[in-house]
N, C-alpha and C positions, 0 to 999 in steps of 0.2 A: 606713802610710797617709800620703799626701802632706801636707806642711805646708799649713795653711789649707784643708784639704779640707772641703767641706760635704756632709753626708749628706742625700740627697734623700728625700722622702716618696713613698708609693705614688701619690698624686695627680699627681705630677710626671713619672711614667714610664708609657709605653704600650708594651706588648710585643706583637709579632705575628710569625708565621712567614711569611717571604716566599717560600721555596722549600724543597722537600724531595725526597729521593731515597732509594733503598734504602740505609739505613745512615748517613744524614746529613741536615742541613737548614741553612738560613740563618735566623738570628734577627735581628729588628730592634727597636731600642728608640728611641722618640721621647722626647727629654728636654726638658722645658720649665722655664725659670726663671720661676716665678710670683711671685718677690719683686721688690721695687723696687730691689734692690742687685745689682751685678755679682757673679758667682761666679768667683773666680780658679781654682777647681777644684771638682770634685764627685765624689761616690762613692755607691754603693748596695751593700748586701749582699743577695744573692738566694739563694733555696733552691729546688732542684728535683732530683728523683730522677735520678741518673745523668747529671747535666749534665757534658758533657765538651767544653769549648770548645777548638777547634783553632787558630783564628785570629780576630783581632778588628781593628776599625778605629774610630778615634775614641775608643778607650778601651783600657785594659789589664784583664786578668782574672787574679786571684790566688786559687787554691784555698786556703781557710782550714782545710781538713783535717777539717771536722766536718759535711760536707754542705752547706756554704755557699760562695759565691764572692763575692769583693770585686771590684766593677767600678769603675774610676776613669777619669775623662776624661783623654785624652791627645791630642797632635797637634792636629788641627783641632777636636776635641771637648773640649779641655782646659778652656775657659772659656765662660761664658754671660753675655751682657748681660741687663739687666732685660727680661723678657718674651720673650726669644729662645727659639726652638725649634730643636733639631738632631736629626739622625738618625744613630745609631751602630749597629754591629751586629757579628755574629760568625758563624762557621761552627762547627758542632758535629757530633759523631758520635752515632749512636743515634737513637731515636725522638723526634720533636718534641713538646715538652710543650704543653698547652693554655695554660698560664700560667707565669709565674715569680713565686714568692712573694717579696715584698720583706720582709726582716727589719726590723721597726720599729726605728729608731735610738733610743737613749736620749735623754732630754732633754739640752739643752746643759749642760755641766758648770757647777756652781754657781760663781759668781764667788768668788774668794778672800775678799773682804771680807764675804761672807754667813755665814761660819762662826760658830757660836755660841761658839766657843772661841778664846782668845787665847794668846799665848806663855806667860803664867803658867800656864794650864791644861796646856799641853803639857809645861812644865817640871815641874809637880807630878806628872803621870802618869809621866814618864820617871824621876823620882826614886823613885816607888813601884815601878816595874818593876824597878829595881835591888834593892829590898828583897826582891822575890820570889826572886831568885837567892840571896840570903843565907839564905833559908828552905830552899833546896835543898842547902845544903852538907852533905857527909858528912865524917866524920873528927874530928880533934881541933880543936875550935873555940877561938878566943881568948876570954879571960874577958870581954872587952867586945864579944862578937859582937852585932851590931845586933838580932837577933831573939831576944827574951828567952825565948820558949818553946822554943827549940831548945838542945840540948846535944850532947855528944860522942856519936858513934855510928859503927858500922862499924869499930871499932878493930882488929878481927881480920881485916879484909879482906886476902886474899892469904896468910894463914897456911897454908892448905892446899897452897900451892905454894912456900912458903918465900920469899915476896917481899912487901914492903910495898906494898900496893895501897890504902892508905887515901886519903881525900880525894876530890876530884871532886864532881860533882853527882848527887843522886838524880834519876831521870828525870822523874817526874811526881808523881802522888799516891801512887806506890809507892816502893820503895826499891832497885830494881835500878839498877845503873850500866851502862846499855847504851852500848857504845862508839861506835856510828854516830851517833845523835842528839846525844850529848855532844860529840864532836869537831866535828860540824856547828855546834852551838850556839856553841862557842868561836870558830870561824872567822867566823860571822856577827856575833858581838859585836865581834870585832876589826875586821871590815869596817866596821861602823857607826861605831865610834870613830875609824877612820882617815878615813872619808869625811865624817863630820859631827862632827868634833871640837868645832867652835864650839857646836853644839847641845848636846852633852854638857856642855861647860864652862858654858854659860849656865844649865843646870839644876842645876849643882853636882854632877853625877853622873859626871864624867870619872874621878876617882879610883876610883869604885866599879866602873865597867866594866873598868878596868885591873886592879883587884883580882880580879874574877871570871875574867878571862882568865888571870891569873897562877895562880889556884887550880886551874883545869882543866888548864892546860899543865903544872903541877907533877905532877898526877896522870898525865897522858899520858906524861911522862918516866919516871915510876916504872913505868908499864905496859910500857915498851919495854926489853927486855934484849938487848943485842947480844953478851952473853957475853964482852965485852972483846976481841973479834977483829974483823978487817976482813972476815972471811968471812961473807957474808949468810946462808948456809945454816943457821947455828946460831942465827939471831936468833929471838926470841920476843916477840910482842906480846899482852898480855892484853886481849882485846876485850870482856870483860864480867865483872862480878862480881854474883853472885846468880842463883839459879834462878827464872825468872819465875813458874812455876806455884806453887812453894812460897811465894814472896814475896807473890803476889796472894791466896793463901789466908789471909793474915794482915792483919787490920785493927787497926792500932795505931801508936804512935809509933815512929820510927826508934830512939830511945834505948832502947826496950824489946824490940827484936828479939832472939830467941834461936835462930832457925833457922840451919842451915848456909848459908853464902854461898860457893858454889864459884866459883873463878876459871876462866875459859875462855881457852885459849891459841890463838893463831894462829901457825903455823909454816910453814916451807918445804914440809913434807909436807901440811899442812892450811892452805893460804893463805886469806886473807880480805881481798881487795883493797879492797872498799868501805871497810872500817874502817881499814886501815893507810894507805891513800891519804888518807882524810879526816883522819886523825890528822896526817899530814904537812902537810896544808893548815892545820890548826889550829896546829901548831908554827911554820910559816913565817909565817902571818899574825900570830900572837902575837909573833914576833920583830920584825916591822915595828912593832907597837904598842909593844913594850918599847924599841925604839930611839928611837921618838918621845919617850918619857919620859926618855931619856938613859941608860937601863940597857943599855949596849952589851955588857957581859959576859954578862948574861942573854940578850940577843938572840943572841949568838954560840953559846951553848949550845943554844938552841932550833933555830937554823939547822942546826947540825951533826947534831942528831938528825933533823930534818926531811929532810935530804938522804939520810941513810942509810935512813930508813924509806921514803922515796919509791923509792929504788933497789930495796929489798926488794919493794915493791908492784909494780913493773914486772917484776922478774925472776921472782917467784913469784905467778902470777895465778890467782885462783879465787874464786867467790862465797862470801861469808863465812858464810852460813848452812849451808854444808856443813861448815865447821869448828865453828860454834856453832849447831846445829839448834834449840836451845832458843829462839833469837831469832826464828825464822821466822814465828811467829804474831803477833809484836809489831812487829818492824821488818824484815820480809822485803824484800829488794832486788828491785824490779820493773824498774828502769831499767838494771840491769847495773852494772858497775864502771868502765866506760870514762869516764863523766862525772866520777867521783871522781879518776881519774888526770889528766884534762885540767884539772880544777879545782885540784888540788894543784900541777900544773905551773905554772899561772899565778901562784900565790902564790910559788912558789920563784923564778920568773923575776923577779918584782917585788922579792923580797928579795935576790937575788944578782946580777941582771943577766946571768946566764949564758944565752946564746942557745939552748943546747941544751934548756933547759926550755920556752922559747917554742915551739920546733919540736915538742917532745913534746906540748904543749898543743894545737897545731893538728892534730897527727896524730890525737889521740884525741878531738877535739871532734866531737860530733854534736848537732844541735838536737832532742834527744829530748823536751825539755819545752816545745816551742813552744805546744802547746795544753793545757798543764797549768799548774803553778806551780812556782816554786823551792821545794824541800822538802829535808828530810834525805836523801831518796832520790835527788833529781835536782837538780843545780846547773848544768845545761847553759846556762840563760839567763843566770845570773850569770857563767858562764865566757864566754859570748858578749859580755857587756858589758866584761869585762876585756880580751878579745882585741880588741874594737873600739877600746878606749882605747890598747892597745899598738901595734896595726898600722894602724888606720884603714881596714881592709879592708871594702868595702861589703857583703860577704856576711854579716858579723856584724851590721851595722846593719840589713840586710834581715831577718834572723832576729828581731832585737829588735822591729822594727816589726810584723812579722807576729804576734809574741807579744802585744804590747800592743794591736794592732788587735783581736785575739781577745778580750782582756779588756774593752776599751772598747766594742766593738760587737756581740759575739756572746754572751758570757757573760751569763746572766740576772741581773737586779738584783732584790733584795727591795725592797718598798715603802720609799720614802724620806720626806722631809719637804719643807717649803718651802725648806729650805736644804741639802738632801742628796738626791742622786740614787739613793741606796740602796746596800746592800752587794752587791758582785759575789759570787755564790754558785756554787760548783762541787761541793761535797761536804759531807755532813752531819757527818763526823767532823773537827772542827776547822775549821768554816767560817770563823771569824774568822781563824784561822791562815793560810789560803791567801790571803785578801784582804790581810792585813797583810804577808805576804811579797811579794806583788805590788806593794803600795804602796811598800815599801822599795826594791825594784828600780826602780820607776818614778821615784822621787825621785832615785836615783843616775843613772839614764839621763838624766833631765832636766838634770842638771849637765853631762853630756857634750854634750847638744844645745845648751845655751846657749853652749858654747865654739865651736860651729859656726854660731852665730847663727840657730838654729832655735827662736826664742823661743816662737812660737805652739804648736808641738808640745810644748815643755817645759812651757808653762803648762797645756796640756790634761792632761798626765800628772800634774802637780802637783795640779791640781784633782781628778782621779780619786783620787790618793793621799789627799788631804785628806778626801774623802768617805768613804773606807774607814775611816780612823782615827776621824774624827768620829762615824761610825755606832757604832763600838764604845764610844766615850766617852759616848754617850747621845743623839746627834742621830739618833734613830730614832723610829718611830711610838709606841713604848711609853715613850720617854724613860727608857730603862733603860741603865745602864752595865754593860758586860761586864768591867770592870776592878775588881777588889776594892779597896775603899777610896776610889774616886773617884766623886763625884756624890752626889745625894740618895738614889738607889735603885740599889744595885749587888748583885751576887751575894753571897749569904750562906752558900751551901752548896757551894762548889767541891769536887770529888771529890778530896779530899786527906786521907790518913790522919792526918798529924801535926796539921794545922790543925783537923781535926774535933774533937779532944779526946775521942774516944770509942773504944770497942773494937768497935763494930759499925757498919757503913756505914748501916744502916737506922735508927739511933737517932733519936728525935724531936728536933726543935729545930735551930737554926742551929749552925754550927761554933763551937766554943769560942773559937778564935783567928782573927783576921783574917789571911788570906794576902795581905797588901797587895801590890798591883801585879800579881797574877796575872791573865792574860787567860784567861777561860774559853772553852770550845770554841765556843759560839755558837748561833745560831738554826738551825732546820731549813729545808727548802726553801720552806715557807710562811711563814717569818718567826716561827715559834713557838719559845718557849724556856721551860723549866720550871726554876726554881731549886731543884733537888733533887739532893743528892749521890749518890743511887743512879743517876742518869742520867749514866753515865760517857761517853756520846757528846757530849751538849750541855754537860756541866759538867766535863769533864776539864780539867786544867791540865797543862802540860808545859814543859820548858826550851826546846824548839824553838819552841813557840807564842810565847814572849816575845822570842826573839832578834831577828828582823827587825822585830817590833812596836816594840821599843825603838829600833832603828835608824831606823825610820820617824818616830817621835816626834822624835828628834834631827834628822832631816832637815827636818821641818816647822818645828821651832824654829829650825834653822839658816836656813831660807828666810825666816822672819819677822823675823830680826834683820839680814839683809843690807841 
C-alpha cells in the first residue's frame, strides 16, 4: 500500500455501472473527500464475487488473493483536496454486480505513546522468554541450569543408530525433537539477535539467546554425519528423535521417560529437503551470530557444515515426510521445500558473500506465504525481506507490501481496547504465534523502510506490531496475559508435561511449576480463551511460538531506545 495512503469509508464512495455488454462492463466510482484535510493518496478494499478488472483509470487495482481487491488512487485520481469529488473507473469481464462491498478498514493504528507498556516491560518479558527455552533443553544440563525443576534427560538419544544425538530442544509440551521446527526456531532466534541486538542487550538477554542458538546448532552438528567423505551420496542427517505417537501417549517429566526414542534418518535415497535446508539455514545464521560474538572458529565450523548440508539439500530433493512419515500429522509440509532452499541460500549468501547463493535464492524464491504468515513451514516472506535488502529489487518490496496490506487491512481483528486495535487473527491453532511472527517481520521491514525514508509506512507497521505484542501481554478486553509469569493475571495451565508436575493431563489444579516466558497458543476466533491444560489448541506452547515473539520484543525494545 502506498505511503501516506488513507483508506476511505463506504460513505465516501459511490459505485455504479455505466455500460455493459455480453461478457463485460464499465464500472464507475465517485470518490469524495469529506474531510477538511487534503488527501495525498487514498485507497479502498472492495469485495465482489468474480470481480475481474482488466483496465482502470484514476486508480490502480491489486488482487489481494482472498476475494478482495485493493484500489488506490493514481494519476489524476491520486490526491483529493478537501471537499473535492472525482470520478474514476474500470473495465471488467463477467456480469456487472449490483454493488461493490467495501471492506471496513481498521481503526487508525494506536499512537506509539498510548501503549500501556514501556521498555522495562518489554525487557522483562524478553528475559522471561529466554527462560522458556532453558526449560526446553534436552540432554546433559549444567549444574547451574537456570530452571531448577529441570534435570538431565534424553541421554540415550541416538543410541539406536550409534550416534550421539543428545541435546537440542524438546518441541513443545512433549518430548519429541522434531527437526523442522527446531531448525526454524534456531534460525529465527539468530535473526532476532542479529537484527535487534541492542534490544536483546538492553534486556540483559543477549548472552541467553546466543546460548540457545549455540545449544541447538551443537545438536544440529551432531545430527549431520558426512561420513568423512566429500561424496554427498553417503551423507546422513537425523531429522527427528522420538516417535510422536509413543511420546504423546506419555504424560510426565522428560527426566522420567522410559519409552524407546528412535532416531529418523534422512539420506540420499530418502531425502528430506525441508529439514536439511532449514538446518543449513540454522547453521549459517548461527555462524553469523557466533562471528558477531567474536567466536570465529565456531562460526567457521558452522559455515562448513551449512554449505555441505545445503549442497546435499539441492542435490537430493524430496519432501521430508516421505523419509519421516511419523512427522506428517504433526509438522507436515504444506508449502513444499523450495521456500526452505531459498531461505537457506539467503543466509549462506549473507554469511559467505558467494553470489551463487544469491542466485540460488532468487531461483527458488516464490511468494507462497503472501496471504498467510511466516511459520516453520513457510519462510517466503522472510526470504523476500532478505532479498529486498540484498538486491533492492522492487518485486520483493511489492510482495512484502502486499503481504502486510493483507495483514493490516484484510485479516480480521479481535476486539481491542482504547489503546489497542486488536489481535490480527488467522487461525485458532497458535493464533498468538501467527500474529507474533508477523509483528517480528513487520518490525524488521520497518527498519528497511526507514533507510528508504518511508517513515510513515514504517510507523504504520511498528504500530501494528506493537498492537500485536501488547495484546498478548494483557492489553486486551480481558486484561489477561498470554505470557506465563508476566502481569497480574496470566496462564497457569499451559499444556506442558514437565511444568504440570503431574502424571495426568487432566489432573486438577494449576501447574506445579511456572513455565516462565512461554507464550500460550491464544484466543479463538471470538476472542475466547480457557486456561486449561487439556485444551492443547489454545494452551499449547512450542519453541516456534516463542522464536519470533522474542525477536519482536527485542525489536520493540530496540525501537524504544533509539
